[in-house]
N, C-alpha and C positions, 0 to 999 in steps of 0.2 A: 504494500500500500504506500501511497505517496505521503511524504512528510507534510504536516499541516502547512508549513510555510510555502510549499510548492503547489498546493491544490488550486489556488486562485489562478496561478499562471497556467497550470495544466487545463483548467476550465477554459481559459482564454484561447489556448492553442486548439483545443477540441472544438469549441464553438465556432471560431473563425474558420477552421477547416470545414466544418459541416455547412456553414453558410456559403463558403466558396464552392462547395460541391453540389449546390442546389439543383442543377440539371445534369449531374454526372452520375455514372454508375456507382461511384463510391458513396453516394448519399445515404443509402440504406445502412451501410456499416457505420458511417459517421453519426447518424442519428442514434444508433444503438449505443455507441460509445458515449455520446453526449448524455443520453438517458442515464447510463451507469454513473457518470461523474456527478450529474445533477442530483440523483438519488443519494449518492454517497455523501454529498455535501448538505443534504437536507433542504434543497432549494425547491420551493413549491410553486413558483410563478415566474413569468418572464421578468417582472419587476425585480424579483430577488436575484435572478441571474444577471440582469443588466447592472444592478448595484455592485456585484462582485467584479464584473468586467470593467466598469468605470474606474475601479481601483487599480487596474492593471494598465489598460490602454483602451480608449473608447473614441469612436467617431460617430456622429449622429446618423450618418448614412448607413450604419449597421443595424439601426433599430428595425427597419422594415424586414430585412432578411432574418434578423433574430426572432421577430414575432412570427414569421412564417415557419421558422425552425421549431419554435415552441408549439405552434398549432400542429405541425407534423408529428412532433413528439407525442402529443396527446392522442393522435390517431394511431401511432405505433404502439402505445400502451394498450389501447383497446384490442388491437389485432394480436398482440403478442403476450397477452396475460398468461402468466404461469410458465413462460419459457425462460429458463435460466441458462445463459451462456457465459463461459469464463471470459474475462477481459484480459487479453494478453498484451504485454508491452514488449 
């Protein structure tokens, strides 16, 4: 597991990667990893995620892609209820 002081930066890397992969084949994997990190940090809304990201590096232009990622995350949760996959680094 990541040390506490690195979790925020890892969330930033994972979320920006997932946003960048919006129309790419890697999107599904990126969303799954994003879900695991968000769950592990106890973040329950896009506002919570954004607050953490603002502490690392933030641009207003990321808000739209981030909100779309959060919506997709919700859809992914409904589809994949009960599926547990290991997160490998």
